[in-house]
KOLSE-246521 format. One line per 2 residues: their letters; for each residue x negated, z negated, y negated of N, C-alpha, C. Coordinates in nm, 2 decimals. Each point is the difference from the previous one (the first is absolute). Example, Ala and Ser with C-alpha at 12.3 -4.5 7.8 and 13.67 -1.06 7.14 Angstrom:
residues 2
as> -1.32,-0.78,0.57,0.09,0.00,-0.12,-0.09,0.00,-0.12; 0.04,0.07,-0.11,-0.09,0.00,-0.11,0.08,-0.08,-0.11
end
This chain:
residues 317
my> -11.37,-6.94,-5.41,0.10,-0.09,-0.02,0.11,0.09,-0.11; -0.08,0.05,-0.11,0.08,0.06,-0.12,0.05,0.16,0.05
fh> -0.09,0.05,0.07,0.05,0.12,-0.01,0.15,0.01,0.07; 0.10,0.09,-0.07,0.13,0.02,0.01,0.06,-0.11,-0.05
gm> -0.09,-0.10,-0.04,0.10,-0.10,-0.07,0.04,0.01,-0.14; -0.04,0.08,-0.05,0.04,0.00,-0.19,-0.01,0.17,0.01
sm> 0.12,0.02,-0.08,-0.01,0.13,-0.11,0.02,-0.01,-0.11; -0.04,0.11,-0.08,-0.01,-0.01,-0.16,0.07,0.08,-0.06
ri> 0.07,0.01,-0.10,0.10,0.08,-0.07,-0.07,0.03,-0.14; -0.03,0.08,-0.03,-0.04,0.04,-0.16,0.08,0.05,-0.07
vd> 0.09,-0.04,-0.10,0.10,0.06,-0.10,-0.09,0.05,-0.13; 0.02,0.10,0.03,-0.08,0.09,-0.13,0.12,0.01,-0.16
ns> -0.01,-0.09,-0.05,0.11,0.03,-0.12,-0.08,0.09,-0.11; 0.10,0.09,-0.03,-0.04,0.14,-0.06,-0.06,0.10,0.07
se> -0.04,-0.04,0.12,-0.07,0.13,0.08,-0.12,0.04,-0.05; -0.10,-0.07,0.00,-0.14,0.03,-0.09,-0.13,-0.03,0.11
me> 0.04,-0.04,0.09,-0.13,-0.04,0.10,0.00,0.12,0.11; -0.15,-0.01,0.04,-0.03,0.06,0.10,-0.05,-0.08,0.13
vr> 0.09,-0.07,0.07,-0.03,-0.04,0.10,0.00,0.05,0.15; -0.08,0.00,0.07,0.00,0.05,0.15,0.10,-0.08,0.10
eq> 0.09,0.06,0.03,0.08,-0.08,0.13,-0.08,-0.04,0.12; -0.01,-0.12,0.08,-0.08,-0.02,0.10,0.13,-0.03,0.08
py> 0.00,-0.02,0.15,0.09,-0.04,0.09,0.08,-0.14,-0.06; -0.06,-0.09,-0.05,0.08,-0.11,-0.06,0.01,-0.01,-0.15
ik> -0.06,0.07,-0.05,0.01,0.02,-0.18,0.10,0.11,-0.03; 0.11,-0.03,-0.07,0.08,0.10,-0.05,0.02,0.01,-0.11
vf> 0.01,0.11,-0.07,0.04,0.01,-0.16,0.10,0.04,-0.03; 0.07,-0.05,-0.08,0.14,0.07,-0.05,-0.01,-0.01,-0.13
hn> 0.03,0.14,-0.04,0.00,0.03,-0.15,0.13,-0.02,-0.07; 0.01,-0.06,-0.13,0.13,-0.08,-0.05,-0.02,0.03,-0.16
pn> 0.13,0.04,-0.04,0.02,0.01,-0.15,-0.05,-0.12,-0.06; -0.04,0.01,-0.11,-0.04,-0.14,-0.10,0.08,-0.11,0.03
tg> 0.05,-0.07,0.06,0.11,-0.08,-0.04,-0.05,-0.15,0.00; -0.12,-0.04,-0.03,-0.04,-0.12,-0.04,-0.03,-0.09,0.16
ga> -0.05,-0.12,-0.04,-0.04,-0.07,0.09,0.10,-0.02,0.13; 0.13,-0.04,-0.04,0.09,-0.02,0.06,0.06,0.11,0.13
gg> -0.01,0.13,-0.11,0.06,0.12,0.08,-0.11,0.03,0.10; -0.13,-0.03,-0.03,-0.10,0.05,0.13,-0.01,-0.10,0.11
fa> 0.04,-0.14,-0.05,-0.01,-0.09,0.12,0.14,0.04,0.07; 0.10,0.02,-0.05,0.13,0.04,0.07,-0.02,0.12,0.08
rg> -0.07,0.09,-0.04,0.00,0.12,0.07,-0.11,-0.03,0.16; -0.10,-0.08,-0.05,-0.09,-0.05,0.14,0.09,-0.08,0.08
me> 0.10,-0.06,-0.05,0.11,-0.11,0.07,0.07,0.11,0.11; 0.04,0.09,-0.05,0.11,0.11,0.05,-0.07,0.07,0.12
es> -0.14,0.05,-0.06,-0.07,0.06,0.11,-0.04,-0.09,0.12; -0.01,-0.13,-0.05,-0.03,-0.10,0.11,0.10,-0.02,0.11
kk> 0.13,-0.01,-0.09,0.14,0.01,0.10,-0.01,0.11,0.12; -0.01,0.10,-0.09,0.02,0.13,0.10,-0.13,0.00,0.15
ee> -0.08,-0.06,-0.03,-0.10,-0.02,0.13,-0.03,-0.15,0.04; 0.10,-0.06,-0.03,0.04,-0.13,0.03,-0.02,-0.01,0.21
ek> 0.07,0.03,0.04,-0.01,0.04,0.13,-0.12,0.07,0.09; -0.06,0.10,-0.07,-0.09,0.07,0.04,-0.13,-0.08,0.00
yg> -0.02,-0.08,-0.13,-0.13,-0.08,0.02,0.05,-0.16,0.02; 0.11,0.00,0.01,0.01,-0.16,0.05,-0.02,-0.10,-0.15
it> 0.04,0.07,-0.09,-0.02,-0.08,-0.12,0.08,-0.12,-0.01; -0.09,-0.13,-0.05,0.08,-0.11,-0.01,0.00,-0.08,-0.12
qv> -0.10,0.03,-0.08,-0.03,-0.04,-0.15,-0.04,0.12,-0.08; 0.04,-0.01,-0.12,-0.04,0.09,-0.09,-0.08,-0.04,-0.13
ll> -0.14,0.05,-0.01,-0.08,-0.07,-0.09,-0.02,0.10,-0.15; 0.05,-0.08,-0.07,0.00,0.08,-0.15,-0.14,-0.03,-0.10
md> -0.07,0.12,-0.04,-0.09,-0.02,-0.07,-0.02,0.07,-0.12; -0.04,-0.04,-0.12,-0.03,0.10,-0.10,-0.11,0.06,0.01
dd> 0.01,0.14,-0.04,-0.12,0.09,0.03,-0.12,-0.05,-0.12; 0.01,-0.09,-0.09,-0.13,-0.02,-0.08,-0.06,-0.13,0.06
ve> 0.01,-0.06,0.13,-0.05,-0.13,0.02,-0.12,0.04,0.09; -0.11,-0.10,0.02,-0.10,0.02,0.07,0.03,-0.08,0.11
lm> -0.06,0.01,0.11,0.05,-0.06,0.16,-0.11,0.02,0.09; -0.03,-0.13,0.08,-0.10,0.02,0.09,0.09,0.03,0.13
ke> 0.00,0.09,0.08,0.04,0.02,0.13,0.02,-0.11,0.07; -0.08,-0.12,0.00,0.01,-0.12,0.08,0.14,-0.07,-0.02
sl> 0.06,0.03,-0.12,0.12,-0.06,-0.03,0.11,0.05,0.09; -0.02,0.12,0.01,0.10,0.09,0.09,0.00,-0.04,0.17
yr> -0.13,-0.03,0.00,-0.04,-0.05,0.15,0.07,-0.12,0.01; -0.03,-0.08,-0.09,0.07,-0.18,0.02,0.15,0.01,0.00
ly> 0.06,0.10,-0.10,0.15,0.00,0.00,0.05,0.05,0.14; -0.05,0.11,0.03,0.02,0.04,0.15,0.01,-0.09,0.12
sf> -0.12,-0.08,-0.01,-0.03,-0.10,0.12,0.12,-0.11,-0.02; 0.01,-0.04,-0.11,0.10,-0.11,-0.03,0.15,0.04,0.05
lk> 0.05,0.13,-0.07,0.09,0.03,0.06,0.05,0.02,0.15; -0.12,0.02,0.07,0.01,0.01,0.14,0.03,-0.12,0.08
ii> -0.02,-0.11,-0.10,0.00,-0.14,0.11,0.12,-0.10,-0.09; 0.04,0.09,-0.10,0.12,-0.11,-0.12,0.08,-0.07,0.07
kp> 0.07,-0.09,0.00,0.10,-0.08,0.11,0.13,0.08,-0.08; 0.10,-0.02,0.08,0.13,0.06,-0.04,0.06,-0.04,-0.13
ey> -0.04,-0.14,0.01,0.07,-0.06,-0.13,-0.05,0.03,-0.14; -0.13,0.10,-0.01,-0.06,0.02,-0.10,0.04,0.15,-0.03
qs> 0.04,0.10,0.10,0.00,0.12,0.02,0.10,0.06,-0.12; 0.09,-0.07,-0.07,0.07,0.06,-0.09,-0.04,-0.02,-0.16
rp> -0.16,-0.09,0.03,-0.01,0.00,-0.18,-0.12,0.08,-0.04; 0.00,0.04,-0.12,-0.10,0.10,-0.03,-0.13,-0.07,-0.01
ia> -0.10,0.07,-0.02,-0.14,-0.04,0.03,-0.07,0.04,-0.14; -0.07,-0.10,-0.09,-0.04,0.04,-0.15,-0.15,-0.02,0.04
gr> -0.07,0.16,-0.07,-0.12,0.00,0.00,-0.05,-0.05,-0.15; -0.11,-0.12,0.00,-0.06,-0.03,-0.12,-0.03,0.10,-0.10
mf> -0.01,-0.03,-0.12,-0.06,0.11,-0.11,-0.09,-0.06,-0.05; -0.13,0.07,0.01,-0.13,-0.07,-0.07,-0.03,0.10,-0.12
rt> -0.06,-0.08,-0.09,-0.07,0.10,-0.13,-0.07,0.12,0.00; 0.01,0.10,-0.04,-0.11,0.08,0.02,-0.12,-0.02,-0.12
dq> 0.03,-0.08,-0.10,-0.12,-0.01,-0.09,-0.10,-0.13,0.04; 0.08,-0.09,0.08,-0.07,-0.13,0.04,0.04,0.00,0.15
rq> -0.08,0.05,0.09,0.06,0.06,0.13,0.01,-0.13,0.09; -0.06,-0.10,-0.03,0.02,-0.14,0.10,0.13,-0.08,-0.05
iq> 0.05,0.05,-0.11,0.14,-0.09,-0.07,0.10,0.08,0.04; 0.10,-0.12,0.09,0.11,0.06,0.06,0.09,-0.02,-0.12
yt> 0.05,0.09,-0.05,0.10,0.01,-0.12,0.14,-0.06,0.06; 0.07,0.03,0.09,0.10,-0.07,0.05,0.03,0.05,0.16
al> 0.05,-0.14,0.04,0.02,0.04,0.14,0.16,0.06,0.05; 0.11,-0.07,-0.07,0.12,0.03,-0.01,0.05,-0.02,-0.14
ei> 0.15,0.06,-0.03,0.05,-0.03,-0.15,0.12,-0.06,0.00; 0.06,-0.05,-0.07,0.12,-0.06,-0.04,0.06,0.03,-0.14
wn> 0.11,0.07,0.02,0.05,0.10,-0.09,0.01,-0.08,-0.14; 0.09,-0.11,0.03,0.02,-0.09,-0.12,0.07,0.07,-0.10
rg> 0.09,0.11,0.01,0.09,0.06,-0.10,-0.08,0.09,-0.10; -0.11,0.02,0.08,-0.12,0.12,-0.08,-0.13,-0.09,-0.07
ei> 0.04,-0.10,0.01,-0.15,-0.10,-0.03,-0.07,-0.02,0.10; -0.08,0.10,0.04,-0.07,-0.03,0.14,-0.07,-0.09,0.06
rh> 0.03,-0.11,0.07,-0.11,-0.09,0.04,-0.07,0.04,0.13; -0.15,-0.02,0.01,-0.05,0.05,0.12,-0.06,-0.11,0.08
ig> 0.01,-0.02,0.13,-0.03,-0.06,0.08,-0.17,0.00,0.05; -0.08,-0.07,0.01,-0.14,0.02,-0.04,-0.06,0.05,-0.07
rn> 0.04,0.00,-0.15,-0.03,0.10,-0.08,-0.15,0.00,-0.04; -0.11,0.08,-0.03,-0.09,-0.01,-0.10,-0.11,-0.09,0.11
ld> 0.00,-0.01,0.13,-0.10,-0.09,0.07,-0.11,0.07,0.06; -0.10,-0.05,-0.04,-0.13,0.02,0.06,-0.03,-0.03,0.16
mt> -0.01,0.11,0.06,0.00,-0.01,0.15,-0.12,-0.05,0.07; -0.10,-0.01,-0.11,-0.13,-0.01,0.07,-0.01,-0.15,0.00
km> 0.09,-0.11,-0.07,0.01,-0.13,0.03,0.10,-0.06,0.11; -0.08,-0.09,0.06,0.08,-0.05,0.14,0.15,-0.06,-0.04
en> 0.00,-0.04,-0.11,0.16,-0.09,-0.04,0.09,0.10,-0.01; -0.02,0.15,-0.03,0.10,0.07,-0.03,0.05,0.07,0.14
lw> -0.09,-0.01,0.12,0.02,0.05,0.13,0.13,-0.08,0.09; 0.14,-0.03,-0.06,0.10,-0.07,0.05,0.10,0.08,0.04
dm> 0.06,-0.05,0.08,0.16,0.09,0.04,0.10,0.00,-0.09; 0.04,0.12,-0.03,0.07,-0.04,-0.12,0.14,0.05,0.05
nh> 0.05,0.00,0.13,0.10,0.02,0.05,0.09,-0.13,0.00; -0.05,-0.09,-0.04,0.05,-0.16,0.01,0.02,-0.04,-0.15
ik> -0.02,0.08,-0.12,0.03,-0.09,-0.11,0.14,0.00,-0.02; 0.05,-0.04,-0.09,0.14,-0.07,-0.02,0.04,0.14,-0.08
et> -0.07,0.08,-0.09,0.06,0.09,-0.06,0.05,0.12,0.09; -0.04,0.03,0.08,0.05,0.12,0.09,0.11,-0.05,0.06
vs> 0.06,-0.09,-0.01,0.17,0.00,0.04,0.09,0.06,-0.11; -0.06,0.07,-0.09,0.12,0.04,-0.12,0.02,0.11,0.06
kd> 0.16,0.05,-0.04,0.05,0.09,0.03,-0.06,0.14,-0.04; -0.08,-0.04,-0.13,-0.03,0.14,-0.07,-0.15,0.04,-0.01
vy> -0.04,-0.04,0.14,-0.16,0.00,0.03,0.00,0.16,0.07; -0.10,0.07,-0.04,-0.01,0.12,0.08,-0.16,0.05,0.02
tg> -0.02,0.11,0.06,-0.12,0.08,0.01,0.00,0.11,-0.07; -0.09,0.02,-0.09,-0.03,0.14,-0.05,-0.02,0.11,0.09
ww> 0.01,0.09,-0.02,-0.04,0.14,0.04,-0.14,0.08,0.01; -0.09,-0.10,-0.04,-0.13,0.05,0.01,-0.03,-0.05,0.14
fg> 0.03,-0.08,0.07,0.04,-0.03,0.15,0.09,-0.11,0.04; 0.12,0.09,0.04,0.10,-0.08,0.04,0.06,0.07,0.12
cf> -0.02,-0.10,0.12,0.08,0.05,0.14,0.11,-0.05,0.03; 0.11,0.10,0.03,0.16,-0.01,0.02,0.01,-0.01,0.15
pm> 0.09,-0.04,0.05,0.06,0.01,0.16,0.06,0.12,-0.03; -0.01,0.11,0.11,0.06,0.12,0.00,0.17,-0.03,0.01
ey> 0.06,-0.09,0.03,0.14,-0.05,0.03,0.01,-0.01,-0.13; -0.05,-0.05,-0.09,0.06,0.02,-0.17,-0.04,0.11,-0.06
vr> -0.09,0.06,0.01,-0.02,0.13,-0.06,0.11,0.11,0.05; 0.05,-0.02,0.12,0.09,0.12,0.07,0.15,-0.03,-0.07
kh> 0.03,-0.13,-0.07,0.09,-0.02,-0.05,0.02,-0.01,-0.18; -0.12,0.01,-0.03,0.00,-0.05,-0.15,-0.11,0.11,-0.06
kp> 0.06,0.06,-0.11,-0.09,0.10,-0.06,-0.04,-0.07,-0.14; -0.11,0.04,-0.07,-0.04,-0.04,-0.14,0.10,0.04,-0.09
lp> 0.01,-0.07,-0.10,0.11,0.07,-0.13,-0.10,0.08,-0.06; 0.03,0.13,-0.05,-0.06,0.08,-0.08,-0.07,-0.04,-0.13
ff> -0.08,-0.08,-0.02,-0.07,-0.03,-0.14,-0.13,0.10,0.03; 0.02,0.07,-0.13,-0.14,0.07,0.00,-0.14,-0.05,-0.01
lh> 0.00,-0.12,-0.07,-0.11,-0.11,-0.01,0.00,-0.14,-0.02; -0.03,-0.09,0.07,0.00,-0.15,-0.01,0.14,-0.05,0.03
cd> -0.03,-0.12,0.05,0.12,-0.05,0.08,0.06,0.02,0.13; -0.04,0.13,0.04,0.05,0.05,0.14,-0.03,-0.08,0.10
dv> -0.12,-0.05,0.02,-0.04,-0.09,0.10,0.06,-0.16,-0.02; -0.01,-0.05,-0.12,0.08,-0.11,-0.05,0.17,0.00,0.08
ey> 0.04,0.11,-0.06,0.15,-0.01,0.07,0.01,0.02,0.17; -0.07,0.08,0.03,0.00,0.03,0.13,-0.04,-0.12,0.10
gi> -0.10,-0.11,-0.03,-0.02,-0.10,0.02,0.09,-0.12,0.00; 0.05,-0.03,-0.13,0.11,-0.07,0.01,0.13,0.03,0.07
rn> 0.02,0.11,0.02,0.13,0.04,0.04,-0.04,-0.03,0.18; -0.14,0.00,0.03,-0.02,-0.04,0.16,0.05,-0.15,0.04
ge> -0.05,-0.06,-0.14,0.05,-0.15,0.05,-0.09,-0.06,0.09; -0.11,0.02,0.05,-0.05,-0.06,0.10,-0.16,-0.05,-0.06
kp> 0.00,-0.12,0.04,-0.17,-0.04,-0.08,-0.12,0.08,0.06; -0.07,0.06,-0.05,-0.10,0.08,0.05,-0.11,-0.10,0.02
li> -0.07,0.07,0.13,-0.13,-0.07,0.07,-0.13,0.03,-0.10; -0.07,-0.08,-0.01,-0.12,0.01,-0.06,-0.11,-0.02,0.12
ln> -0.10,0.11,-0.03,-0.11,-0.02,0.13,-0.13,-0.02,-0.06; -0.09,-0.06,0.02,-0.15,0.01,-0.01,-0.03,0.12,0.02
gi> -0.11,0.07,-0.06,-0.06,0.13,0.04,0.09,0.11,-0.01; 0.10,0.01,-0.06,0.09,0.09,0.00,0.04,0.02,-0.16
qv> -0.09,0.12,-0.07,-0.02,0.00,-0.13,-0.01,0.17,-0.05; 0.02,-0.02,-0.11,-0.06,0.14,-0.09,-0.06,-0.05,-0.14
wh> -0.05,0.10,-0.07,-0.06,0.00,-0.13,0.07,0.08,-0.05; 0.05,-0.06,-0.17,0.11,0.08,-0.05,-0.03,-0.03,-0.15
et> 0.00,0.09,-0.08,-0.03,0.00,-0.16,0.12,-0.11,-0.03; -0.01,-0.09,-0.10,0.10,-0.12,-0.05,0.05,0.06,-0.10
ye> 0.15,-0.05,-0.03,0.09,0.05,-0.08,-0.06,0.00,-0.15; -0.09,-0.07,-0.07,-0.04,0.00,-0.13,-0.08,0.15,-0.03
yr> -0.03,0.06,0.12,-0.08,0.12,-0.03,0.09,0.11,-0.02; 0.14,-0.02,0.04,0.05,0.11,0.01,0.14,-0.02,-0.11
kn> 0.00,-0.11,-0.07,0.12,-0.01,-0.06,-0.01,0.12,-0.16; 0.11,0.06,-0.01,0.05,0.07,-0.11,0.12,0.01,-0.04
am> 0.03,0.07,-0.11,0.14,0.01,-0.04,0.11,0.04,0.12; -0.08,0.12,0.05,0.13,0.03,0.12,-0.01,-0.09,0.11
is> -0.08,-0.07,0.05,-0.01,-0.08,0.12,0.13,-0.15,-0.06; -0.05,-0.03,-0.16,0.13,-0.10,-0.02,0.12,0.06,-0.01
yy> 0.03,0.13,-0.03,0.11,0.03,0.04,0.08,-0.02,0.14; -0.06,0.06,0.09,0.06,-0.03,0.13,-0.01,-0.17,0.06
di> -0.14,-0.05,-0.08,0.03,-0.15,0.08,0.14,-0.06,-0.07; 0.01,0.01,-0.12,0.13,-0.06,-0.08,0.12,0.05,0.06
rn> 0.01,0.13,-0.01,0.15,0.06,0.05,0.02,-0.05,0.17; -0.08,0.03,0.07,-0.02,-0.02,0.17,0.02,-0.15,0.01
sm> -0.06,-0.07,-0.08,0.02,-0.16,0.02,0.13,-0.06,0.00; 0.07,0.07,-0.14,0.13,-0.02,-0.01,0.09,0.05,0.11
iv> -0.03,0.12,0.06,0.10,0.04,0.11,-0.04,-0.08,0.12; -0.10,-0.05,0.05,-0.01,-0.06,0.08,0.04,-0.16,-0.02
nt> -0.02,-0.07,-0.11,0.09,-0.11,-0.01,0.15,0.00,0.01; 0.05,0.10,-0.03,0.14,0.05,0.01,0.06,-0.01,0.13
ih> -0.11,0.07,0.05,0.06,0.06,0.17,-0.02,-0.12,0.08; -0.09,-0.09,-0.01,0.01,-0.11,0.11,0.05,-0.16,-0.10
gf> 0.04,0.04,-0.09,0.08,-0.14,-0.04,-0.08,-0.08,-0.08; -0.11,0.02,-0.04,-0.08,-0.10,-0.09,0.03,0.02,-0.13
yq> 0.09,0.12,-0.03,0.08,-0.03,-0.16,0.17,-0.04,0.05; 0.04,-0.08,-0.07,0.13,-0.06,0.05,0.12,0.10,-0.07
se> -0.06,0.02,-0.13,0.10,0.09,-0.09,-0.10,0.12,-0.07; 0.08,0.09,-0.06,-0.07,0.05,-0.09,-0.05,-0.07,-0.13
kd> 0.03,-0.11,-0.01,-0.06,-0.05,-0.11,-0.14,-0.04,0.02; -0.02,-0.03,0.14,-0.14,-0.01,0.04,-0.10,0.09,-0.02
vw> 0.06,0.15,0.00,-0.07,0.09,0.00,-0.03,0.02,-0.14; 0.08,-0.01,-0.09,-0.01,0.01,-0.13,-0.13,-0.12,-0.07
ed> 0.02,-0.12,0.05,-0.08,-0.10,-0.05,-0.14,0.03,0.07; -0.01,0.02,0.10,-0.15,0.02,0.07,-0.10,0.13,-0.08
wk> 0.13,0.12,0.00,-0.08,0.09,-0.07,-0.04,0.00,-0.17; 0.10,-0.08,-0.08,-0.03,-0.05,-0.11,-0.13,-0.09,-0.04
kk> -0.01,-0.07,0.10,-0.14,-0.11,0.04,-0.12,0.12,-0.01; 0.03,0.08,0.10,-0.13,0.10,0.00,-0.04,0.07,-0.13
ld> 0.11,0.06,-0.06,0.02,0.07,-0.14,-0.09,-0.11,-0.09; 0.06,-0.09,-0.03,-0.07,-0.11,-0.07,-0.16,-0.02,0.02
dy> -0.03,0.00,0.13,-0.12,0.02,0.02,-0.12,0.09,-0.05; 0.09,0.11,0.02,-0.09,0.15,-0.03,-0.01,-0.03,-0.16
yn> 0.10,-0.04,-0.07,0.02,0.01,-0.15,-0.12,-0.10,-0.03; 0.03,-0.10,0.02,-0.11,-0.15,-0.03,-0.16,0.06,0.04
qk> -0.02,0.07,0.10,-0.14,0.06,0.02,-0.05,0.15,-0.07; 0.11,0.04,-0.09,-0.01,0.12,-0.09,-0.08,0.09,0.11
dy> 0.09,0.01,0.12,-0.01,0.12,0.11,0.13,0.07,-0.01; -0.02,0.08,-0.10,0.15,0.10,-0.07,0.03,0.10,0.10
sg> -0.12,0.03,0.09,0.02,0.14,0.10,0.08,-0.07,0.11; -0.04,-0.13,0.04,0.08,-0.09,0.12,0.12,-0.01,-0.06
ey> 0.02,-0.06,-0.14,0.13,-0.04,-0.05,0.12,0.13,0.06; -0.04,0.13,-0.04,0.06,0.13,0.01,0.03,0.00,0.14
aa> -0.13,0.01,0.09,0.06,0.02,0.13,0.09,-0.12,0.05; 0.02,-0.10,-0.05,0.09,-0.11,0.06,0.15,0.06,-0.05
il> 0.00,0.07,-0.11,0.15,0.08,-0.08,0.03,0.07,0.12; -0.08,0.07,0.04,0.03,0.15,0.05,0.05,-0.06,0.15
am> -0.08,-0.13,0.04,0.02,-0.04,0.12,0.16,-0.06,0.00; 0.03,-0.07,-0.07,0.15,-0.08,-0.01,0.08,0.17,-0.02
qd> 0.01,0.08,-0.08,0.06,0.11,-0.01,0.03,0.08,0.12; -0.09,-0.01,0.09,0.02,0.05,0.12,0.05,-0.07,0.11
yl> -0.02,-0.12,-0.01,0.08,-0.12,0.09,0.14,0.00,-0.02; 0.04,0.05,-0.10,0.15,0.01,-0.07,0.04,0.13,0.09
kg> -0.05,0.09,0.04,0.05,0.13,0.07,0.06,-0.05,0.13; -0.03,-0.12,0.04,0.03,-0.02,0.12,-0.06,0.05,0.13
kn> 0.05,-0.01,0.11,-0.09,0.01,0.14,-0.01,0.14,0.01; 0.09,0.09,-0.07,-0.01,0.14,0.03,-0.13,0.07,-0.05
ll> -0.08,-0.07,-0.07,-0.11,0.04,-0.08,-0.12,0.01,0.11; 0.02,-0.10,0.09,-0.09,0.02,0.11,-0.02,0.11,0.09
fs> 0.12,0.03,0.05,0.02,0.13,0.08,0.02,0.12,-0.05; -0.03,-0.01,-0.11,-0.02,0.14,-0.08,-0.13,0.05,-0.01
kk> -0.01,0.13,-0.04,-0.12,0.05,-0.02,-0.06,-0.07,-0.13; 0.07,-0.05,-0.09,-0.08,-0.06,-0.13,-0.07,-0.11,0.04
ek> 0.03,-0.04,0.11,-0.09,-0.14,0.03,-0.14,0.05,-0.01; -0.08,0.11,0.03,-0.13,0.02,-0.02,-0.01,0.01,-0.17
kq> -0.05,-0.10,-0.06,0.02,-0.04,-0.17,-0.14,0.03,-0.03; -0.05,0.08,-0.06,-0.15,-0.04,-0.01,0.02,-0.01,-0.17
mr> -0.05,-0.12,-0.02,0.01,-0.04,-0.16,-0.16,-0.02,-0.03; -0.02,0.07,-0.12,-0.15,0.02,-0.03,-0.01,-0.14,-0.06
ek> -0.15,-0.06,-0.01,-0.04,-0.11,-0.04,0.00,0.02,-0.16; 0.08,-0.08,-0.07,0.00,-0.01,-0.15,-0.04,-0.10,-0.06
sg> -0.08,0.01,-0.11,-0.02,-0.13,-0.07,-0.01,0.04,-0.14; -0.02,-0.10,-0.07,-0.01,0.02,-0.18,0.13,-0.09,-0.06
kk> -0.02,0.00,-0.13,0.09,-0.08,-0.06,0.15,0.09,-0.03; -0.02,0.11,0.03,0.13,0.11,-0.04,0.11,-0.05,0.09
yq> -0.01,-0.11,0.12,0.09,-0.05,0.07,0.07,-0.10,-0.02; -0.10,-0.07,-0.10,0.07,-0.14,-0.04,0.10,0.00,-0.08
yk> 0.04,0.10,-0.08,0.12,0.00,-0.07,0.10,0.07,0.05; -0.01,0.11,0.12,0.08,0.08,0.08,0.05,-0.11,0.11
aa> -0.09,-0.10,0.05,0.04,-0.10,0.09,0.13,-0.08,-0.06; -0.07,-0.06,-0.12,0.11,-0.11,-0.06,0.14,0.07,-0.02
fl> 0.03,0.12,-0.05,0.10,0.04,0.00,0.08,0.04,0.13; -0.12,0.05,0.10,0.10,0.04,0.17,0.04,-0.10,0.08
wr> -0.05,-0.13,-0.05,0.04,-0.11,0.11,0.12,-0.06,-0.03; 0.03,0.02,-0.17,0.13,-0.05,-0.03,0.12,0.10,0.04
ml> -0.04,0.11,0.00,0.13,0.11,0.04,-0.02,-0.04,0.15; -0.09,-0.03,0.08,0.02,-0.02,0.12,0.08,-0.10,0.04
em> 0.00,-0.11,-0.08,0.08,-0.13,-0.02,0.12,0.06,0.06; 0.08,0.06,-0.10,0.10,0.04,-0.01,0.04,0.09,0.13
rf> -0.06,0.07,0.03,0.00,0.08,0.13,0.01,-0.08,0.07; -0.05,-0.11,0.04,-0.02,-0.07,0.14,0.14,-0.08,-0.02
nr> 0.03,-0.04,-0.13,0.15,-0.08,0.03,0.10,0.13,0.06; -0.03,0.09,-0.04,0.10,0.10,0.06,-0.03,0.01,0.13
kg> -0.09,0.04,0.07,-0.04,0.06,0.15,-0.07,-0.09,0.07; -0.05,-0.14,-0.04,-0.08,-0.09,0.06,0.08,-0.02,0.15
he> 0.11,-0.08,0.02,0.09,-0.03,0.10,0.00,0.12,0.09; 0.04,0.11,-0.03,0.02,0.11,0.07,-0.12,0.04,0.07
af> -0.10,-0.01,-0.06,-0.17,0.05,0.05,0.00,-0.11,0.11; -0.02,-0.11,-0.03,-0.01,-0.13,0.07,0.06,0.01,0.14
vs> 0.13,0.01,0.01,0.07,0.04,0.12,-0.04,0.11,0.08; -0.04,0.10,-0.09,-0.03,0.13,0.09,-0.13,-0.04,0.07
yq> -0.10,-0.10,-0.04,-0.11,-0.03,0.07,0.02,-0.10,0.10; 0.09,-0.07,-0.01,0.06,-0.08,0.12,0.04,0.07,0.11
ki> 0.06,0.10,0.00,0.02,0.09,0.09,-0.06,0.09,0.07; -0.14,0.02,-0.07,-0.08,0.12,0.04,-0.06,-0.02,0.16
le> 0.00,-0.07,0.10,-0.01,-0.02,0.11,0.08,0.06,0.08; 0.13,0.01,-0.06,0.10,0.07,0.10,-0.04,0.17,-0.01
kn> -0.04,0.00,-0.08,-0.05,0.17,0.00,-0.11,0.04,0.06; -0.07,-0.10,0.04,-0.14,0.03,0.07,0.00,-0.02,0.13
k> 0.10,-0.09,0.09,0.01,0.00,0.10,-0.06,0.12,0.10
end
């Protein structure tokens, strides 16, 4: 049943892997363009072979997940019988925790302007009361619901027309899913295990989270004006300050500095920004000076940057 039904494309960012190709497993070496760049390359290669393999869906998966092959078989079987009215909708794989393997971390995510809410969060799936159908809860009608790329299956018709934005890290899956606009389907038994956010958080991740969240919110109209950008960012800055997290506070300042450079930064080679994790009180006084200077710069450049991000999808067609 599954023979000839699935093909795999491995995108080797930075070209460091040694993988032997097989008839239905292809390896593509890529410069280190981050998550979105790797997924975009995989999508392009899928489009080239769409007719050859009769590709109807593209499944995007992170390289650090743990997967049971059974999830692929169930997904394939479902796609063989899916009703026409559901064929345009993405399919979301649930994420389970690697440190507590019976715990479902999330089934689906609601963007909520960057304060992410989870559908079916931290549920012990050994308990019968948690084995319910999540496709009918009211939260999933939200326009900012999306599936993460730890396991996100998109119709080829959508992939053919739309490219991911070139975020080096973080929010690439958020933006792509929100742009899709279709409510994802959640299926029992289709899942992966993935390390959760608290184990990966550092100053560099904070930089990308803050900057890219502001960009996504601007692109998709969750901010009504540049005033909303500033207020949201200032709240995050204050939170870092109150927690005495001075490296996080400094990362937030760098994030706003780069947001003000406008959409062209995303499409330049400088997008690959490697920010070393920094800590210590030496950033406390530096940050206090920099954010006041940044406020003056925002008053000059904020509106211009805001408008540039509103038009970003015109360049990405």
